[in-house]
MIPATI-760927 format. One line per field, with one value per residue: residue in three letters; x, y, z of N, C-alpha, C in turn. Coordinates in pm, whole numbers, plus 50000, padded with zeros to 5 digits. Example, Ala and Ser with C-alpha at 12.3 -4.5 7.8 and 13.67 -1.06 7.14 Angstrom:
# residues 2
residu [Ala,Ser]
n_xx [51319,51285]
n_yy [49431,49775]
n_zz [50780,50708]
ca_xx [51230,51367]
ca_yy [49550,49894]
ca_zz [50780,50714]
c_xx [51320,51290]
c_yy [49670,50003]
c_zz [50780,50787]
//
This chain:
# residues 360
residu [Met,Ser,Pro,Leu,Arg,Gly,Glu,Thr,Ile,Asp,Pro,Leu,Thr,Val,Gly,Val,Cys,His,Ile,Ser,Cys,Arg,Cys,Val,Arg,Ser,Thr,Trp,Leu,Cys,Gly,Lys,Asp,Pro,Val,Thr,Gly,Lys,Asp,Tyr,Glu,His,Arg,Arg,Gln,Trp,Val,Ser,Asp,Arg,Leu,Ala,Leu,Gln,Ala,Ser,Leu,Phe,Ala,Ile,Glu,Ile,Ala,Phe,Asp,Ala,Val,Met,Val,Asn,His,Thr,His,Asn,Val,Ser,Val,Asn,Arg,Pro,Asp,Val,Val,Ala,Thr,Trp,Ser,Asp,Glu,Glu,Val,Val,Arg,Arg,Asn,Leu,Met,Ile,Asn,Gln,Leu,Pro,Arg,Cys,Phe,Asn,Gly,Asn,Leu,Arg,Lys,Pro,Ser,Ala,Val,Glu,Ile,Arg,Ile,Glu,Ile,Thr,Leu,Ser,Asp,Glu,Gln,Arg,Met,Gln,Asp,Tyr,Arg,Ile,Arg,Leu,Ser,Asp,Pro,Ser,Trp,Phe,Met,Lys,Gln,Leu,Asn,Glu,Tyr,Leu,Ala,Arg,Arg,Ile,Asn,Lys,Glu,Asp,Gly,Val,Thr,Gly,Arg,Val,Trp,Glu,Gly,Pro,Phe,Lys,Cys,Arg,Arg,Leu,Glu,Asp,Glu,Ser,Ala,Leu,Leu,Val,Cys,Gly,Ile,Tyr,Val,Asp,Leu,Asn,Gln,Val,Arg,Ser,Gly,Glu,Val,Lys,Thr,Pro,Glu,Glu,Ser,Thr,Tyr,Thr,Ser,Ala,Tyr,Leu,Arg,Ile,Glu,Gly,Ala,Lys,Phe,Leu,Ala,Glu,His,Ala,Asp,Tyr,Ile,Asn,Gln,Asn,Asp,Asp,Arg,Ile,Tyr,Arg,Glu,Arg,Pro,Asp,Gly,Trp,Leu,Ala,Glu,Leu,Thr,Leu,Glu,Glu,Gly,Pro,Asn,Val,Asp,Ala,Arg,Asn,Ser,Val,Leu,Pro,Ser,Lys,Phe,Pro,Arg,Leu,Thr,Asp,Lys,Gly,Leu,Leu,Pro,Met,Arg,Leu,Lys,Asp,Tyr,Leu,Glu,Leu,Leu,Asp,Trp,Thr,Gly,Arg,Asn,Gln,Val,Ser,Glu,Lys,Arg,Ala,Ala,Ile,Pro,Asp,His,Leu,Ala,Ser,Ile,Leu,Glu,Arg,Leu,His,Val,Asn,Ala,Glu,Asn,Trp,Phe,Glu,Thr,Ile,Asp,Asn,Phe,Asp,Thr,Leu,Phe,Gly,Arg,Ala,Val,Gly,Arg,Thr,Ala,Thr,Met,Ile,Asn,Arg,Ala,Lys,Ala,Ser,Gly,Arg,Gly,Trp,Ile,Arg,Gly,Ala,Arg,Asn,Cys,Ala,Asn,Ala,Phe,Thr]
n_xx [91277,91312,91568,91497,91439,91557,91786,91959,91967,92063,91983,92113,92381,92683,92678,92698,92500,92367,92113,91825,91552,91265,91044,90688,90577,90406,90469,90681,90975,91194,91347,91264,90952,90896,90650,90437,90567,90621,90841,91024,91253,91317,91257,91473,91624,91458,91496,91772,91792,91629,91762,91994,91881,91764,91994,92106,91951,91909,92103,92264,92483,92532,92697,92732,92535,92278,92054,91825,91629,91405,91451,91623,91944,92132,92407,92432,92545,92484,92487,92472,92645,92696,92445,92430,92577,92416,92193,91876,91708,91810,91763,91481,91421,91519,91356,91100,91123,91175,90932,90782,90865,90744,90527,90627,90703,90858,91091,91137,91147,90965,91109,91104,90982,91135,90955,90781,90960,91028,90777,90733,90943,90867,90630,90722,90817,91081,91114,90995,91163,91394,91310,91292,91561,91658,91524,91658,91896,91821,91813,91581,91374,91466,91444,91172,91069,91179,91076,90799,90764,90844,90651,90411,90456,90498,90251,90084,90175,90112,89843,89708,89633,89760,89998,90349,90596,90739,90756,90876,91191,91500,91774,92114,92384,92703,92997,93269,93555,93630,93396,93255,93398,93362,93081,93038,93161,92998,92745,92800,92852,92615,92459,92632,92652,92389,92367,92290,92480,92824,93057,93173,93187,92982,92758,92517,92351,92458,92671,92933,92948,92895,93117,93323,93254,93285,93562,93647,93542,93695,93944,93897,93838,94047,94123,93925,93994,94251,94194,94036,93760,93414,93243,93324,93231,92956,92892,93012,92960,92952,92939,92754,92774,92921,93258,93515,93784,93948,94117,94401,94624,94875,94855,94603,94312,94072,93835,93745,93572,93315,93273,93106,93073,93202,93095,92775,92740,92731,92964,93325,93451,93611,93555,93697,94028,94178,94274,94067,94133,94250,94030,93847,93993,94007,93734,93673,93835,93726,93462,93498,93594,93380,93198,93330,93417,93630,93792,94048,94354,94391,94560,94884,94913,94648,94570,94722,94592,94349,94448,94545,94308,94201,94060,93972,94140,94127,93863,93731,93565,93349,93248,93165,92983,92781,92697,92452,92322,92498,92533,92384,92204,92422,92757,93101,93442,93561,93610,93464,93211,93167,93161,92933,92735,92744,92667,92402,92293,92306,92428,92522,92534,92364,92542,92796,92996,93041,93142,93384,93512,93521,93668,93988]
n_yy [44710,44914,44885,44751,44963,44863,44740,44944,45095,44994,44976,44836,44817,45008,45277,45499,45743,45926,46153,46293,46523,46642,46916,46931,47054,47271,47390,47611,47563,47708,48040,48298,48294,48294,48318,48393,48585,48575,48551,48290,48249,48220,47960,47801,47813,47672,47408,47368,47406,47199,46972,46986,46951,46693,46545,46545,46369,46126,45833,45920,46080,46394,46452,46615,46885,47061,47322,47390,47593,47443,47186,46950,46839,46588,46421,46140,45951,45652,45510,45234,45104,45284,45308,45060,45093,45233,45250,45086,45276,45516,45476,45465,45721,45890,45807,45880,46156,46197,46125,46352,46528,46584,46760,46965,47281,47487,47380,47326,47063,46854,46710,46372,46233,46050,45862,45822,45704,45466,45340,45300,45125,44907,44828,44753,44486,44252,44255,44496,44678,44630,44724,44997,45058,45010,45209,45442,45443,45447,45579,45614,45647,45877,46063,46049,46174,46429,46519,46505,46693,46932,46937,46966,47215,47389,47365,47470,47734,47822,47787,47567,47225,46895,46728,46787,46694,46548,46271,45960,45999,46025,45803,45709,45486,45544,45399,45411,45616,45764,45799,45939,46183,46297,46318,46485,46726,46776,46817,47041,47233,47291,47529,47705,47590,47613,47880,48054,48165,48280,48185,47931,48028,48206,48059,48016,47810,47564,47282,47343,47622,47638,47502,47671,47902,47791,47749,48015,48095,47946,48063,48323,48290,48186,48193,48054,47791,47769,47804,47593,47627,47564,47695,47686,47447,47478,47699,47689,47715,47495,47280,47071,46920,46629,46539,46632,46553,46250,46075,45872,45592,45416,45495,45579,45552,45317,45305,45560,45609,45555,45686,45943,46277,46603,46806,46901,46699,46344,46167,46202,46092,46104,46177,46185,46119,46374,46716,46983,47229,47158,47037,47254,47420,47269,47258,47532,47597,47425,47522,47785,47735,47609,47808,47955,48031,47903,47626,47568,47375,47119,47210,47093,47023,46984,46790,46578,46513,46414,46194,46042,45970,45811,45923,46008,46255,46361,46338,46496,46736,46660,46450,46581,46773,46613,46435,46347,46219,46038,45820,45536,45359,45315,45422,45415,45289,45049,44792,44802,44837,44596,44426,44529,44462,44181,44145,44226,44033,44061,44083,44311,44668,44970,45235,45144,45143,45415,45470,45341,45512,45744,45693,45567]
n_zz [39138,39423,39675,40003,40288,40516,40422,40388,40624,40940,41259,41456,41412,41390,41171,40883,40734,40458,40448,40301,40266,40098,40043,39966,39648,39667,39901,40071,40224,40354,40336,40090,39948,39609,39484,39662,39805,40073,40355,40475,40616,40884,40947,40899,41130,41299,41208,41253,41533,41624,41529,41687,41941,41922,41873,42122,42259,42120,42029,41817,41600,41445,41160,40930,40797,40615,40552,40317,40080,40004,40086,40301,40424,40590,40744,40923,41207,41347,41675,41820,41992,42192,42311,42429,42659,42828,43108,43193,43304,43198,42926,42919,43019,42815,42599,42691,42686,42415,42303,42337,42146,41876,41928,42075,42047,42149,42244,42511,42680,42903,43181,43266,43573,43846,43939,43721,43542,43677,43683,43409,43346,43503,43380,43134,42923,42837,42558,42486,42610,42464,42217,42276,42309,42051,41906,41986,41847,41586,41271,41116,41302,41422,41209,41170,41400,41367,41116,41159,41360,41223,41019,41164,41287,41071,40935,41133,41148,40889,40891,40783,40682,40612,40390,40421,40337,40044,40029,40173,40341,40159,40149,40173,40217,40356,40302,40373,40478,40257,40102,40295,40318,40059,40052,40271,40186,39965,40090,40256,40064,39943,39949,39821,39568,39481,39441,39641,39813,39792,39909,40144,40411,40421,40414,40602,40847,40782,40844,40792,40826,41101,41204,41123,41268,41518,41526,41522,41766,41948,41904,41992,42258,42413,42677,42813,42755,42867,43137,43182,43164,43190,43020,42757,42664,42678,42521,42269,41924,41744,41909,41935,41708,41552,41629,41403,41338,41329,41561,41554,41616,41817,42082,42135,42321,42281,42420,42449,42248,42326,42561,42748,42614,42698,42559,42406,42219,42137,42162,42160,41948,41633,41276,41028,40905,40918,40970,41099,40990,40743,40619,40598,40432,40197,40144,40107,39883,39690,39681,39585,39329,39216,39157,38973,38630,38507,38616,38849,38878,39126,39419,39526,39801,39880,39702,39793,40028,39931,39796,40009,40126,39937,39720,39393,39243,38987,38904,39082,39088,38925,39076,39313,39210,39096,39288,39398,39190,39081,39252,39420,39669,39827,39893,39824,39824,39578,39693,39935,39834,39704,39926,40051,39864,39878,40144,40135,39980,39705,39369,39264,39297,39239,39090,39133,38937,38902,39153,39134,38957,39105,39334,39445]
ca_xx [91227,91412,91602,91426,91508,91636,91916,92042,91979,92058,92004,92188,92524,92730,92677,92691,92400,92332,91967,91771,91406,91221,90907,90597,90602,90323,90514,90816,91028,91271,91376,91155,90868,90885,90512,90358,90647,90643,90977,91024,91393,91327,91239,91605,91663,91380,91560,91900,91769,91573,91870,92080,91807,91752,92127,92135,91865,91932,92241,92293,92565,92516,92831,92718,92396,92252,91911,91804,91499,91295,91489,91728,92043,92216,92484,92420,92618,92410,92582,92415,92744,92679,92320,92458,92637,92316,92105,91735,91651,91852,91693,91342,91417,91536,91239,90988,91145,91163,90789,90724,90927,90664,90432,90696,90755,90954,91214,91147,91088,90946,91190,91021,91019,91186,90840,90737,91059,91014,90651,90752,91028,90788,90531,90789,90878,91216,91106,90963,91284,91484,91259,91331,91704,91674,91476,91754,92003,91757,91796,91443,91298,91518,91385,91027,91042,91215,90984,90665,90769,90846,90523,90311,90483,90475,90106,90026,90209,90040,89699,89657,89659,89803,90136,90457,90708,90702,90747,90976,91322,91596,91886,92220,92484,92841,93065,93405,93588,93636,93259,93215,93458,93295,92944,93045,93187,92877,92641,92841,92856,92484,92416,92720,92617,92257,92375,92245,92597,92941,93163,93123,93172,92856,92648,92461,92270,92528,92771,93058,92940,92907,93256,93402,93224,93345,93706,93661,93511,93812,94051,93862,93820,94156,94130,93838,94068,94361,94139,93947,93627,93308,93167,93364,93146,92817,92870,93073,92851,92948,92960,92662,92810,93022,93396,93557,93914,93956,94250,94444,94758,94883,94830,94464,94229,93951,93717,93699,93469,93182,93262,93030,93149,93169,93013,92640,92741,92727,93099,93430,93514,93610,93496,93791,94169,94232,94247,93960,94193,94264,93896,93791,94068,93959,93596,93676,93892,93628,93349,93534,93609,93249,93127,93414,93399,93742,93834,94193,94404,94396,94694,94951,94887,94512,94568,94780,94487,94256,94518,94551,94173,94163,93964,94030,94145,94093,93717,93684,93453,93236,93193,93095,92870,92675,92694,92317,92276,92596,92536,92257,92180,92548,92870,93228,93542,93518,93612,93353,93086,93154,93119,92795,92649,92738,92591,92261,92251,92297,92552,92559,92465,92363,92645,92925,93094,93073,93228,93519,93570,93535,93764,94099]
ca_yy [44750,44976,44803,44781,45057,44785,44707,45064,45136,44890,45044,44752,44826,45144,45309,45640,45759,46058,46159,46417,46533,46752,46962,46926,47170,47385,47440,47666,47529,47820,48143,48384,48231,48387,48330,48470,48694,48554,48514,48182,48226,48181,47816,47735,47801,47562,47280,47360,47389,47066,46874,46990,46893,46548,46485,46531,46265,46000,45785,45950,46199,46466,46481,46731,46916,47182,47353,47463,47659,47348,47052,46943,46732,46562,46297,46095,45831,45589,45450,45136,45067,45377,45271,44941,45133,45305,45170,45087,45404,45617,45448,45505,45866,45950,45778,45960,46293,46195,46117,46486,46613,46637,46866,47065,47381,47580,47309,47304,46934,46824,46597,46274,46212,45916,45774,45787,45612,45336,45279,45256,45006,44798,44783,44709,44354,44251,44292,44638,44752,44618,44817,45131,45074,45017,45340,45547,45443,45423,45703,45628,45703,46013,46146,46052,46277,46560,46560,46527,46823,47039,46939,47023,47357,47462,47371,47561,47871,47855,47773,47465,47087,46816,46684,46884,46629,46480,46129,45916,46058,45949,45764,45626,45445,45581,45278,45433,45757,45829,45842,46039,46311,46350,46354,46601,46843,46797,46875,47174,47327,47299,47668,47764,47535,47662,48023,48135,48236,48262,48116,47850,48103,48279,47962,47992,47690,47444,47238,47415,47753,47618,47466,47794,47985,47725,47778,48154,48101,47896,48163,48442,48257,48097,48190,47946,47666,47772,47794,47475,47683,47485,47772,47646,47334,47521,47810,47669,47701,47362,47179,46957,46841,46527,46581,46604,46487,46115,46048,45734,45566,45312,45548,45622,45459,45287,45324,45698,45617,45540,45767,46067,46396,46723,46888,46843,46584,46212,46126,46282,46017,46181,46125,46174,46132,46500,46827,47073,47331,47101,47018,47384,47471,47193,47302,47668,47594,47361,47612,47899,47687,47570,47925,48021,47978,47816,47560,47551,47243,47102,47232,46970,46985,46933,46664,46472,46472,46328,46068,45965,45921,45727,45994,46038,46401,46399,46346,46558,46828,46583,46374,46673,46835,46518,46332,46295,46138,45936,45706,45481,45346,45300,45490,45375,45234,44926,44679,44812,44818,44452,44371,44570,44382,44045,44149,44242,43922,44106,44072,44443,44782,45083,45335,45082,45187,45553,45466,45305,45630,45850,45656,45485]
ca_zz [39268,39508,39791,40125,40375,40610,40364,40396,40764,41041,41387,41548,41382,41367,41029,40844,40629,40407,40445,40246,40262,40013,40066,39852,39562,39705,40030,40073,40356,40408,40238,40043,39847,39496,39439,39759,39861,40216,40392,40572,40652,41025,40964,40900,41270,41355,41174,41320,41677,41652,41510,41806,42053,41904,41886,42264,42315,42049,42015,41677,41585,41319,41107,40841,40767,40539,40541,40193,40074,39990,40131,40404,40417,40706,40747,41062,41250,41457,41768,41913,42093,42305,42378,42510,42787,42908,43194,43152,43346,43102,42800,42936,43033,42683,42517,42738,42638,42269,42269,42342,42044,41765,41968,42157,41953,42211,42279,42656,42709,43044,43224,43340,43713,43879,43954,43586,43485,43744,43638,43271,43350,43561,43281,43011,42920,42779,42417,42477,42645,42350,42115,42318,42280,41905,41861,42016,41747,41456,41194,41069,41413,41436,41105,41193,41499,41311,41009,41214,41428,41124,40950,41254,41312,40946,40912,41231,41108,40765,40910,40691,40717,40497,40380,40402,40270,39919,40053,40269,40319,40080,40234,40116,40317,40326,40347,40422,40499,40126,40072,40395,40282,39940,40087,40359,40102,39885,40176,40302,39952,39879,39931,39720,39437,39441,39414,39754,39865,39707,39982,40256,40536,40414,40406,40734,40863,40737,40941,40763,40891,41245,41237,41108,41384,41633,41524,41564,41909,42021,41893,42069,42399,42453,42823,42859,42745,42964,43272,43183,43193,43128,42922,42622,42625,42669,42428,42138,41826,41681,42013,41923,41591,41574,41611,41266,41327,41385,41614,41536,41664,41920,42216,42146,42398,42205,42503,42436,42144,42385,42682,42725,42580,42775,42470,42390,42129,42200,42197,42099,41840,41510,41154,40917,40944,40869,41061,41059,40904,40608,40564,40561,40317,40081,40121,40053,39748,39602,39665,39499,39192,39164,39105,38872,38495,38476,38738,38860,38917,39270,39473,39566,39940,39888,39626,39878,40122,39856,39768,40134,40153,39822,39634,39263,39227,38849,38890,39205,39067,38873,39187,39403,39140,39061,39392,39422,39077,39046,39342,39465,39812,39898,39831,39883,39733,39511,39786,40029,39759,39684,40054,40074,39776,39934,40269,40103,39896,39567,39293,39208,39356,39146,39117,39162,38837,38935,39271,39087,38896,39205,39439,39398]
c_xx [91340,91444,91521,91508,91599,91771,92013,92070,91965,92086,92087,92338,92560,92736,92666,92596,92386,92182,91924,91619,91368,91074,90819,90610,90520,90365,90656,90871,91095,91295,91253,91081,90850,90743,90432,90433,90674,90786,90971,91166,91407,91313,91371,91651,91585,91451,91690,91884,91718,91675,91960,92010,91797,91887,92165,92053,91888,92078,92281,92370,92539,92655,92829,92569,92388,92101,91892,91662,91383,91333,91599,91820,92100,92288,92489,92497,92540,92506,92511,92513,92737,92552,92344,92518,92537,92232,91962,91670,91685,91779,91548,91329,91426,91413,91118,91001,91129,91017,90722,90764,90832,90573,90497,90764,90861,91082,91231,91076,91075,91027,91105,91073,91070,91072,90790,90831,91045,90887,90667,90837,90951,90691,90595,90843,91013,91215,91080,91086,91386,91440,91298,91477,91729,91633,91582,91867,91949,91739,91654,91356,91338,91451,91234,90993,91070,91111,90842,90659,90762,90712,90415,90332,90459,90326,90037,90053,90129,89889,89635,89681,89709,89952,90231,90570,90659,90681,90848,91113,91411,91720,91986,92326,92624,92931,93203,93433,93600,93499,93213,93272,93385,93154,92943,93068,93063,92768,92676,92842,92720,92439,92504,92678,92482,92256,92326,92359,92714,93053,93105,93101,93046,92734,92597,92369,92326,92629,92904,93060,92959,93049,93348,93380,93283,93494,93733,93639,93631,93926,94024,93853,93924,94167,94038,93914,94177,94312,94047,93804,93520,93228,93203,93277,93001,92793,92929,92966,92839,92963,92871,92691,92915,93161,93443,93682,93915,94099,94281,94585,94758,94848,94686,94383,94097,93824,93663,93588,93329,93168,93185,93122,93109,93085,92872,92637,92754,92863,93198,93505,93501,93554,93598,93935,94233,94194,94133,94012,94205,94128,93837,93864,94025,93818,93594,93728,93793,93510,93379,93548,93475,93176,93209,93394,93509,93797,93985,94228,94414,94539,94753,94916,94744,94499,94622,94679,94389,94320,94521,94415,94115,94054,94035,94025,94103,93942,93652,93560,93330,93168,93112,92971,92752,92660,92556,92269,92372,92580,92397,92246,92307,92658,92997,93324,93497,93509,93494,93219,93061,93104,92974,92698,92634,92651,92441,92208,92235,92432,92604,92477,92474,92466,92782,93033,93136,93161,93371,93589,93601,93645,93871,94115]
c_yy [44807,44884,44845,44877,44983,44743,44824,45102,45016,44955,44964,44752,44972,45169,45458,45651,45904,46060,46294,46409,46655,46786,46936,47056,47292,47446,47491,47646,47650,47924,48220,48316,48328,48408,48420,48589,48680,48507,48411,48150,48177,48031,47740,47714,47691,47428,47263,47335,47250,46955,46868,46925,46742,46478,46466,46420,46129,45959,45797,46081,46262,46508,46606,46758,47046,47199,47442,47522,47561,47205,47061,46826,46711,46429,46254,45965,45770,45505,45354,45091,45160,45343,45151,44975,45203,45208,45176,45220,45515,45600,45495,45657,45935,45926,45860,46104,46299,46192,46254,46572,46668,46754,46974,47165,47472,47512,47282,47174,46914,46700,46500,46256,46070,45816,45729,45687,45473,45265,45224,45130,44886,44741,44726,44567,44363,44297,44441,44723,44744,44711,44961,45157,45088,45154,45449,45553,45419,45556,45723,45689,45848,46106,46154,46163,46417,46607,46583,46662,46938,47050,47004,47174,47441,47475,47468,47706,47914,47845,47673,47326,47014,46787,46802,46824,46549,46331,46089,45978,45966,45921,45681,45602,45484,45475,45301,45582,45832,45884,45950,46176,46374,46398,46477,46730,46878,46865,47018,47278,47344,47442,47740,47718,47587,47812,48112,48221,48208,48183,48037,47929,48189,48187,47927,47870,47571,47406,47308,47549,47738,47584,47587,47886,47925,47749,47922,48168,48055,47997,48284,48415,48157,48087,48084,47814,47661,47752,47672,47515,47604,47562,47736,47531,47377,47618,47789,47639,47561,47250,47057,46871,46737,46585,46541,46518,46354,46090,45899,45717,45467,45363,45594,45513,45438,45310,45466,45711,45606,45618,45894,46185,46511,46819,46828,46721,46453,46166,46221,46206,46094,46108,46094,46189,46257,46611,46914,47180,47281,47083,47150,47444,47400,47237,47439,47670,47533,47455,47728,47857,47647,47688,48001,47956,47879,47757,47534,47409,47237,47123,47102,46926,46936,46801,46549,46423,46379,46193,45980,45903,45843,45790,46033,46190,46446,46416,46418,46645,46755,46506,46462,46731,46740,46407,46267,46204,46025,45807,45665,45476,45327,45368,45445,45324,45097,44808,44684,44796,44670,44386,44406,44488,44240,44044,44160,44132,43958,44088,44206,44550,44900,45187,45277,45128,45332,45562,45432,45423,45740,45822,45564,45362]
c_zz [39350,39626,39913,40211,40474,40556,40373,40541,40855,41176,41486,41521,41355,41216,41005,40725,40588,40383,40389,40241,40180,40041,39943,39775,39601,39838,40019,40213,40421,40298,40197,39928,39731,39449,39532,39815,40009,40243,40504,40621,40795,41046,40958,41045,41340,41333,41251,41470,41709,41629,41633,41924,42041,41915,42032,42330,42251,42058,41868,41671,41449,41273,41019,40822,40689,40528,40420,40190,40062,40026,40235,40376,40556,40688,40892,41084,41366,41542,41865,42020,42214,42382,42471,42646,42878,42990,43141,43189,43247,42969,42808,42946,42897,42595,42560,42691,42487,42226,42269,42221,41938,41803,42054,42065,42016,42256,42427,42692,42860,43080,43303,43482,43734,43892,43817,43522,43545,43699,43497,43265,43402,43459,43155,43025,42849,42634,42402,42510,42532,42237,42148,42285,42131,41853,41878,41915,41606,41382,41143,41178,41437,41335,41119,41290,41442,41209,41059,41285,41328,41052,41037,41270,41187,40918,41008,41193,40986,40779,40817,40751,40593,40498,40361,40321,40150,39940,40159,40238,40236,40164,40155,40222,40268,40388,40405,40431,40367,40087,40168,40362,40164,39974,40178,40282,40020,39968,40215,40190,39882,39853,39829,39581,39388,39411,39527,39809,39772,39776,40098,40384,40538,40422,40545,40731,40785,40844,40918,40833,41042,41285,41223,41227,41511,41642,41567,41715,41992,42019,41981,42220,42445,42605,42882,42863,42851,43106,43288,43222,43118,43024,42778,42572,42605,42554,42289,42033,41765,41782,42001,41800,41628,41552,41471,41260,41401,41431,41601,41590,41780,42059,42237,42217,42325,42287,42494,42333,42203,42515,42652,42696,42672,42692,42462,42300,42207,42249,42131,41989,41710,41390,41046,40967,40884,40968,41008,40964,40760,40541,40516,40442,40189,40044,40055,39910,39650,39575,39573,39353,39131,39103,39001,38737,38459,38605,38738,38898,39069,39320,39527,39707,39961,39812,39709,39980,40053,39828,39893,40167,40035,39737,39506,39238,39088,38830,39008,39182,39015,38986,39281,39337,39124,39165,39404,39311,39042,39126,39386,39616,39893,39820,39902,39778,39683,39607,39882,39959,39733,39812,40085,39989,39831,40060,40245,40011,39751,39499,39245,39279,39260,39188,39142,39063,38863,39059,39230,39021,38998,39306,39382,39486]
//
């Protein structure tokens, strides 16, 4: 029997999850349908826009994402610690706006009035308010709103009714930064691996493309930064994605992890102890080798990054190529996998041996 979803996702603790959803075989999510000849490429923008909108309402950060022709990927970080800093009024306001999401196709959500918020708080008991707080940091609730919206909009466009998704979304827990790096590279290279594009910079509607465009934006608008112009926060293409670089050291204020960000994203806390430049270089080198007949040896400066993050460089390509089949409901180094098994009351988790081969 498969583990319960509650063993993978806990909305009450900070966690990182890789989530994927696949369309039913008779439905073409995005791209050009080879059977009917219809082009559904515009639906990729639906997914990207809705992810950005929901990231601004939920206490969930989107670390990586990719929109494919018949399925989607995203790596999300739920932040109940941020929800704990919000007032009851803020929690109710966000929930009232989230309730509109499945039927709001244009993205213009109606902002609840102060009277509506006060009435909702008055009618809510302590348990109901706690449920509202849990929903805001629950990846399952996040995906429920996203998938229902897409299903309704796709059915309306096609003039049909019925199921759009094959079943419940698939989810695996990423236990440490080693698993997060491997999964991030895997998600960002989905379009390269499927043959849609040849390089990451061509893979539109992925987090890699947005981060590359964001780096270009910063280079082209250096005057915004020098003048402390707020336009950099409103117009940066990747402003709604979670910050990539995790700052560490004795002078870093831990409170910054829950303070609001000037960008549309939830906070400015990073994901990985590496610079964006290094990540993009590793991503680009891996992508180019995936489409080549003969794979080159990992350069020393990239190998040192993998070593620092406890990733086995010798099995790097095998791990990236077969990420979806090698691992089960959890991914991480051996020590974290042991802890995950104990926490779930199990003696073993599927994929533990593959984790030992993938990470050092």
